[in-house]
C-alpha positions as CSV (number, residue, x, y, z in Angstrom):
1,M,0.0,0.0,0.0
2,K,1.4,3.3,-1.0
3,K,1.0,6.3,1.2
4,V,-0.1,9.4,-0.5
5,I,0.7,12.7,1.2
6,L,-1.2,15.6,0.0
7,S,0.1,19.0,0.7
8,I,-2.3,21.9,0.5
9,L,-1.0,25.3,0.3
10,A,-3.5,27.9,1.4
11,T,-3.1,31.5,0.6
12,A,-4.4,33.7,3.4
13,T,-5.0,37.4,3.1
14,I,-4.3,39.2,6.3
15,T,-5.9,42.5,6.7
16,T,-5.0,45.1,9.2
17,A,-7.0,48.1,10.5
18,A,-4.9,50.3,8.2
19,D,-6.2,48.4,5.1
20,Q,-9.6,50.0,5.7
21,I,-8.2,53.6,5.6
22,P,-8.5,55.4,2.3
23,D,-5.3,56.1,0.3
24,S,-5.9,59.8,0.7
25,F,-4.3,59.4,4.2
26,T,-0.5,59.4,4.2
27,D,-0.2,57.8,7.7
28,K,-2.8,55.0,7.7
29,N,-1.6,53.4,10.9
30,L,-1.9,56.8,12.8
31,I,-5.5,57.2,11.5
32,A,-6.4,53.6,12.4
33,N,-5.1,54.1,15.9
34,L,-7.0,57.5,16.3
35,I,-10.2,55.9,15.1
36,K,-9.9,52.9,17.5
37,Q,-8.9,55.1,20.4
38,S,-11.9,57.5,19.8
39,A,-14.3,54.5,19.6
40,T,-12.9,52.9,22.7
41,L,-12.7,56.0,24.8
42,Q,-15.8,57.5,23.3
43,T,-14.2,60.9,23.0
44,N,-12.5,63.2,20.4
45,I,-8.7,62.8,19.8
46,T,-6.5,65.1,17.8
47,A,-3.1,64.3,16.3
48,K,-0.7,66.1,14.0
49,S,1.4,64.6,11.3
50,G,3.4,67.1,9.2
51,A,1.1,69.9,8.2
52,N,-2.0,67.6,8.6
53,I,-4.1,67.9,11.7
54,Y,-6.5,65.0,12.3
55,T,-9.3,65.0,14.7
56,A,-11.1,61.7,15.3
57,T,-14.6,62.5,16.5
58,Y,-16.7,60.0,18.4
59,N,-20.3,60.3,17.0
60,G,-22.0,57.7,19.2
61,K,-23.4,54.2,18.6
62,I,-25.1,52.8,15.6
63,G,-26.4,49.4,16.8
64,D,-23.4,47.6,18.4
65,C,-20.9,49.7,16.4
66,S,-19.3,53.0,17.1
67,S,-19.5,55.8,14.6
68,V,-16.2,57.9,14.3
69,S,-15.4,60.6,11.8
70,V,-11.9,62.0,11.0
71,V,-11.8,65.7,10.3
72,V,-8.8,66.6,8.3
73,N,-7.4,70.1,8.3
74,I,-4.1,71.4,6.9
75,E,-2.2,73.8,9.0
76,N,-2.5,77.5,7.8
77,S,-5.1,76.5,5.3
78,S,-8.9,76.6,5.0
79,Y,-8.9,73.1,3.6
80,S,-11.0,70.6,5.5
81,R,-12.7,67.3,4.8
82,I,-14.5,64.7,6.8
83,E,-14.0,60.9,6.4
84,N,-16.5,58.6,8.2
85,F,-15.9,55.2,9.7
86,K,-17.7,52.5,11.7
87,V,-15.9,50.4,14.3
88,C,-17.5,47.0,15.1
89,N,-15.6,44.4,17.3
90,N,-12.4,46.4,16.9
91,E,-12.7,46.2,13.1
92,I,-12.8,49.5,11.1
93,K,-15.1,49.9,8.1
94,Y,-14.8,53.0,5.8
95,L,-18.2,54.7,5.2
96,G,-17.1,57.5,2.9
97,T,-16.6,61.2,2.8
98,T,-19.1,63.9,3.7
99,N,-18.5,67.3,2.2
100,Q,-19.1,70.3,4.4
101,P,-21.6,72.7,2.9
102,S,-20.3,76.2,2.7
103,D,-23.4,77.7,4.4
104,L,-25.2,74.9,6.1
105,Y,-27.7,77.0,7.9
106,S,-29.0,78.8,4.8
107,K,-29.5,75.4,3.0
108,F,-31.4,74.0,6.0
109,P,-33.5,76.9,7.4
110,S,-35.3,74.5,9.8
111,I,-32.0,73.8,11.5
112,Q,-31.6,77.5,12.2
113,Q,-35.2,77.7,13.7
114,M,-34.4,74.8,16.0
115,L,-31.0,76.0,17.3
116,P,-32.3,78.2,20.1
117,N,-34.2,75.3,21.7
118,L,-31.2,73.0,21.3
119,I,-28.8,75.6,22.9
120,N,-31.2,76.2,25.8
121,N,-31.6,72.5,26.5
122,C,-27.9,72.0,26.1
123,K,-27.0,74.7,28.6
124,T,-29.6,73.4,31.1
125,Y,-28.9,69.6,30.9
126,G,-25.3,69.5,29.5
127,N,-26.3,67.9,26.2
128,A,-29.2,67.8,23.8
129,S,-30.2,66.6,20.4
130,I,-32.8,67.2,17.8
131,Y,-33.9,65.5,14.6
132,D,-35.1,67.3,11.5
133,K,-37.5,65.1,9.7
134,D,-37.4,67.3,6.6
135,T,-33.7,66.8,6.0
136,G,-33.0,63.7,8.0
137,A,-30.4,65.6,9.9
138,T,-29.6,65.0,13.6
139,I,-28.1,67.9,15.5
140,T,-26.4,67.3,18.8
141,C,-25.0,69.6,21.4
142,K,-22.8,69.0,24.4
143,T,-21.1,71.4,26.8
144,T,-17.4,71.3,26.9
145,D,-16.7,73.3,30.1
146,I,-17.9,73.2,33.6
147,N,-19.7,76.6,33.3
148,R,-21.5,75.4,30.2
149,Q,-20.4,78.4,28.2
150,L,-18.7,76.4,25.4
151,L,-21.0,74.3,23.3
152,E,-20.0,71.7,20.7
153,I,-22.7,71.6,18.0
154,S,-22.5,68.6,15.6
155,I,-24.7,68.0,12.6
156,F,-25.1,64.6,11.1
157,N,-26.8,63.5,7.8
158,E,-29.5,60.9,7.5
159,N,-26.7,58.2,7.6
160,M,-25.3,59.6,10.9
161,Q,-22.2,60.8,9.1
162,L,-20.7,64.0,10.5
163,V,-21.5,67.0,8.2
164,D,-20.3,69.9,10.4
165,K,-19.0,70.6,13.9
166,K,-18.7,73.9,15.6
167,I,-17.7,75.2,19.0
168,I,-20.0,78.1,20.1
169,K,-18.9,80.4,22.9
170,L,-21.9,81.8,24.7
171,K,-21.8,85.4,26.0
Protein backbone atom coordinates (compact mmCIF):
# COMPACT_ATOMS: atom_id res chain seq x y z
CA MET A 1 0.00 0.00 0.00
CA LYS A 2 1.38 3.35 -1.01
CA LYS A 3 0.96 6.29 1.24
CA VAL A 4 -0.06 9.44 -0.52
CA ILE A 5 0.71 12.66 1.22
CA LEU A 6 -1.17 15.64 -0.01
CA SER A 7 0.13 19.03 0.69
CA ILE A 8 -2.34 21.85 0.49
CA LEU A 9 -1.05 25.35 0.35
CA ALA A 10 -3.54 27.91 1.39
CA THR A 11 -3.10 31.52 0.62
CA ALA A 12 -4.44 33.73 3.36
CA THR A 13 -4.97 37.41 3.10
CA ILE A 14 -4.25 39.16 6.34
CA THR A 15 -5.92 42.49 6.67
CA THR A 16 -5.01 45.13 9.17
CA ALA A 17 -6.98 48.07 10.46
CA ALA A 18 -4.91 50.31 8.20
CA ASP A 19 -6.23 48.45 5.14
CA GLN A 20 -9.64 50.04 5.68
CA ILE A 21 -8.19 53.56 5.64
CA PRO A 22 -8.46 55.39 2.27
CA ASP A 23 -5.29 56.09 0.31
CA SER A 24 -5.88 59.82 0.75
CA PHE A 25 -4.33 59.43 4.23
CA THR A 26 -0.54 59.35 4.21
CA ASP A 27 -0.18 57.76 7.66
CA LYS A 28 -2.79 54.99 7.69
CA ASN A 29 -1.57 53.44 10.95
CA LEU A 30 -1.91 56.77 12.77
CA ILE A 31 -5.47 57.20 11.46
CA ALA A 32 -6.43 53.62 12.36
CA ASN A 33 -5.11 54.13 15.91
CA LEU A 34 -6.97 57.45 16.26
CA ILE A 35 -10.23 55.85 15.11
CA LYS A 36 -9.90 52.89 17.48
CA GLN A 37 -8.94 55.10 20.44
CA SER A 38 -11.85 57.46 19.76
CA ALA A 39 -14.29 54.51 19.57
CA THR A 40 -12.88 52.86 22.72
CA LEU A 41 -12.67 56.02 24.84
CA GLN A 42 -15.81 57.55 23.31
CA THR A 43 -14.15 60.92 22.96
CA ASN A 44 -12.49 63.19 20.40
CA ILE A 45 -8.75 62.79 19.83
CA THR A 46 -6.46 65.07 17.80
CA ALA A 47 -3.07 64.26 16.30
CA LYS A 48 -0.69 66.10 13.98
CA SER A 49 1.45 64.59 11.26
CA GLY A 50 3.45 67.05 9.19
CA ALA A 51 1.09 69.87 8.17
CA ASN A 52 -1.98 67.64 8.62
CA ILE A 53 -4.15 67.93 11.71
CA TYR A 54 -6.46 64.97 12.27
CA THR A 55 -9.34 64.97 14.74
CA ALA A 56 -11.10 61.67 15.34
CA THR A 57 -14.59 62.55 16.50
CA TYR A 58 -16.69 60.01 18.39
CA ASN A 59 -20.26 60.33 17.05
CA GLY A 60 -22.02 57.72 19.16
CA LYS A 61 -23.37 54.22 18.63
CA ILE A 62 -25.07 52.76 15.58
CA GLY A 63 -26.39 49.44 16.82
CA ASP A 64 -23.44 47.60 18.36
CA CYS A 65 -20.90 49.67 16.44
CA SER A 66 -19.27 53.03 17.11
CA SER A 67 -19.45 55.85 14.60
CA VAL A 68 -16.23 57.85 14.26
CA SER A 69 -15.40 60.65 11.83
CA VAL A 70 -11.95 61.95 11.05
CA VAL A 71 -11.84 65.68 10.34
CA VAL A 72 -8.76 66.55 8.28
CA ASN A 73 -7.36 70.08 8.35
CA ILE A 74 -4.14 71.38 6.87
CA GLU A 75 -2.19 73.81 8.98
CA ASN A 76 -2.46 77.45 7.85
CA SER A 77 -5.11 76.52 5.29
CA SER A 78 -8.88 76.58 5.03
CA TYR A 79 -8.86 73.05 3.56
CA SER A 80 -11.05 70.60 5.46
CA ARG A 81 -12.69 67.25 4.78
CA ILE A 82 -14.55 64.65 6.82
CA GLU A 83 -14.03 60.90 6.43
CA ASN A 84 -16.50 58.58 8.20
CA PHE A 85 -15.90 55.17 9.74
CA LYS A 86 -17.70 52.50 11.72
CA VAL A 87 -15.92 50.38 14.34
CA CYS A 88 -17.45 46.98 15.11
CA ASN A 89 -15.64 44.41 17.27
CA ASN A 90 -12.41 46.43 16.90
CA GLU A 91 -12.71 46.25 13.07
CA ILE A 92 -12.76 49.49 11.09
CA LYS A 93 -15.07 49.93 8.11
CA TYR A 94 -14.81 52.98 5.84
CA LEU A 95 -18.18 54.66 5.16
CA GLY A 96 -17.14 57.51 2.89
CA THR A 97 -16.58 61.24 2.78
CA THR A 98 -19.08 63.92 3.67
CA ASN A 99 -18.52 67.31 2.16
CA GLN A 100 -19.09 70.28 4.39
CA PRO A 101 -21.60 72.70 2.90
CA SER A 102 -20.27 76.23 2.73
CA ASP A 103 -23.37 77.68 4.36
CA LEU A 104 -25.19 74.87 6.10
CA TYR A 105 -27.72 77.03 7.89
CA SER A 106 -29.03 78.79 4.79
CA LYS A 107 -29.47 75.42 3.04
CA PHE A 108 -31.43 74.04 6.00
CA PRO A 109 -33.53 76.89 7.44
CA SER A 110 -35.35 74.47 9.76
CA ILE A 111 -32.04 73.82 11.55
CA GLN A 112 -31.63 77.52 12.20
CA GLN A 113 -35.15 77.66 13.68
CA MET A 114 -34.41 74.75 16.05
CA LEU A 115 -31.01 75.98 17.28
CA PRO A 116 -32.30 78.25 20.10
CA ASN A 117 -34.18 75.31 21.73
CA LEU A 118 -31.19 73.03 21.26
CA ILE A 119 -28.83 75.56 22.87
CA ASN A 120 -31.18 76.23 25.82
CA ASN A 121 -31.58 72.51 26.53
CA CYS A 122 -27.85 71.96 26.14
CA LYS A 123 -27.04 74.70 28.64
CA THR A 124 -29.59 73.35 31.10
CA TYR A 125 -28.86 69.62 30.86
CA GLY A 126 -25.28 69.49 29.54
CA ASN A 127 -26.31 67.87 26.24
CA ALA A 128 -29.22 67.79 23.84
CA SER A 129 -30.17 66.60 20.38
CA ILE A 130 -32.84 67.25 17.80
CA TYR A 131 -33.93 65.48 14.64
CA ASP A 132 -35.08 67.34 11.53
CA LYS A 133 -37.54 65.10 9.68
CA ASP A 134 -37.42 67.32 6.57
CA THR A 135 -33.70 66.85 5.97
CA GLY A 136 -33.02 63.68 7.99
CA ALA A 137 -30.36 65.62 9.88
CA THR A 138 -29.62 65.05 13.55
CA ILE A 139 -28.12 67.95 15.48
CA THR A 140 -26.40 67.30 18.80
CA CYS A 141 -25.02 69.64 21.40
CA LYS A 142 -22.82 69.04 24.42
CA THR A 143 -21.13 71.38 26.83
CA THR A 144 -17.36 71.27 26.89
CA ASP A 145 -16.68 73.26 30.05
CA ILE A 146 -17.92 73.23 33.64
CA ASN A 147 -19.67 76.62 33.29
CA ARG A 148 -21.54 75.43 30.19
CA GLN A 149 -20.38 78.41 28.15
CA LEU A 150 -18.66 76.42 25.39
CA LEU A 151 -21.00 74.26 23.34
CA GLU A 152 -20.03 71.71 20.72
CA ILE A 153 -22.69 71.56 18.01
CA SER A 154 -22.52 68.60 15.60
CA ILE A 155 -24.69 68.04 12.55
CA PHE A 156 -25.11 64.55 11.09
CA ASN A 157 -26.77 63.55 7.82
CA GLU A 158 -29.46 60.87 7.51
CA ASN A 159 -26.74 58.17 7.60
CA MET A 160 -25.33 59.56 10.87
CA GLN A 161 -22.20 60.76 9.12
CA LEU A 162 -20.71 63.98 10.45
CA VAL A 163 -21.46 66.97 8.21
CA ASP A 164 -20.34 69.87 10.40
CA LYS A 165 -19.03 70.57 13.89
CA LYS A 166 -18.69 73.94 15.56
CA ILE A 167 -17.74 75.21 19.00
CA ILE A 168 -19.96 78.07 20.11
CA LYS A 169 -18.90 80.39 22.93
CA LEU A 170 -21.90 81.83 24.75
CA LYS A 171 -21.78 85.38 26.02
